[in-house]
Steps between C-alpha positions, in 0.01 A plus 500: 500500500616296214470585129578244232585619145657389187230272355415493133479289192793285397547205255577160603874466581528867578589670817346747746610659826241584757570748775336537841556829680425532871438813699617532873840442663432132601541346152839355584358317798272286292537200274327563173307286273329480164175320418293462192148432410392382157143529378263255680791369712603530858770732594835330518852560647767598248802571724634688784821667630625550847534842663872517420474354156726199591233233463235434229224241458319425175211298387593207283311638208733807469824368642788574261290756311408755756737687732399719799734768614463811730650837554438605859632848441235552243229305689443287195484138418526367154380199307703426179303261293674322206390233254143589567226254416141531412419358845683790664216729402350636826458791732819521703505625865768581742466460863695547831537248765700396804699206339538301173292219651217739589508625135518156359169412634360862462275386213289281732565721815483850363404634845845398633676748283553867607407667168388433147539725202263540208566280206679568165375303205741282300363363170714264301391443143584237243 
């Protein structure tokens, strides 16, 4: 079970850190990813991190601004979001998968992922 938190209201250019806490002992076995869905838009991939934390993958739209990290001892994955833009406004979801590649296409193949968390809303205001 995954639970995302940390969403809120932030101004353009601001920062926010999301957390995704996982229950169970298998967390460190999974690659973890973040997705988002803006109003009236399809869900899209944001980024992912390998089970060890050694490898990360980001969507072009957030590269250089967002950073994913994880703490396997705390069963938690994080999404640090800097230089936020209006277009970053969305519900953000975390998910667990078998690999970075599986997560990268998780928005169009959600059934291939092992678990999805509930979303946390991020609103970026001008």
